[in-house]
N, C-alpha and C positions, 0 to 999 in steps of 0.2 A: 319482351323482346330482348334479345341478346346480340351484342355487336362487339367486335374487337376493332379498336381504332388506335393506330400508332402503338400496337403491342399491348394495349390495356383493355381489359374486359369491362364492358358496361352492360349490366343485366338488370332489367326492371323487376325481375322476380326476387333478387337478393338485395337490391339497394333499397334505401328508405325513401318513400315518396314524401316530399316536404310540402308540395303545393300543387294545385290543379287550376288551370286557367282555360276556359273555353270561350269562343267568340259569340255564343248565344244562339247560333243556328242549330237546327235539328241535325242529328248525326247522318240522316239520309240526304241532307242538302249537300250539293257538290261543293259549296263554299265553306262547309263546316271545318273548323280547325280547333284542335285541342292540344295543350302542352302541359306536361307534368314535370316538375322540378324534382330531381332525385339527388341523393347523396350516397355514394358507395361506402362500403365498410372501411375502405382505406382513405376516405375523406375527399374523394373527387366528386365534383358536381357535374350533372348533365341534364339535358332536356330530352324527354321522349315526346316527340310531336307526331300527330297523325291528323289526317283530314281527307276530305273529298277531292275530286279531280281538279277543282278550281282553286283549291287552297295551296299554300306554300309547300305542303307535304304531298300533294297529289302526284300520282305517277301516270305517265302517258303510255298508252298501249296503242301504237299506230296513231290514229287521229282522234282517239277517245281518251279522256282523262278519267282515272279511277282512283280508288282509295290508296293512300300511301302512308308510310310511317318512316321515321328517321330518328336516330339518336345523335345528339349534338353535344360534345364535351364543352364544359364551361369552366373558366377560372372562377375563383371566389368572387372577384370584382364583377365579372360578367353575371354570375348567379345573383349577386346583390342588386345589380342594375335591372335584371329581368324582374326580380321580385318587387323592386321599388316602383317599376312601371306598371305592374299588373295586380299587386296585392294590396290589401288594406294595411294601414299602419300596424294594427294589432297582429295580423298574419306575418308581416315582415319581422316584427320584433320577436315573435315566437320562434322564428327560424334563426335569425342573426343577432338577436339581442336588441336592447333598446338603444337606438342611436341618440347622440347628444342633440339637444335643441339647437336650432340655427342661431348663429351670432354669438356663441359663447367663447370664441377664440381658441377652442380646443382643436387638437389635431387627431385625425382618425388613425387608429392602429388596428390592423386585422390580426387576430390571433385564432389559433385552432386549439380548443380544449376539449376534454372528454365531456360527454353528455352529463355525467355526474357532477363535474366541476361547474358546468354551466347552470345546472339546476340548483346547486348550493349557492352560487353567486346570485342567482335570481332570488332565492329565498332570503339571503342576507340583505339584498337591496330592498325587498318588500318589508322586511322586519324593521329596517332602519329608515324607511321612507325616503330612500335615495335611489339614484340611478345605479345601474351595474357599474358604469364607468367611475362614478364617485366612490363606490366601495373599492374598486380596484385601485384608484388613486391612493386611498387611505392605506390599503394593504401594502402597496409598494413603498409608500413613504415610511412605513414602520421599519 
């Protein structure tokens, strides 16, 4: 699906699909709902949602609900919240990196880095047996 919203192009054919979430119903059920989280080449997040007539994405044709789909732009914080509420911890970490454990007194900082930098940071963290945040702390402290 391709949609222009506020002068920006959102295209499921060219963006990277990061995650899939479905409500467990069969696609021919009017209550079926599926959402895919995407990241555009320019770093914008969006959802592509689709579903039957009784779902949040259903479209009404007169007095009958039918299949519908929609693109919903998301901020980074909204994308992270969507993923936190729908994905496993491992899936979330694969997309946004390993979050800090609760109660450590650290503050969250959202950064956008290249995929190569993220992969290198993840490798460094694995090699050192540390979180990506701990590796970043050490790099910045140097």
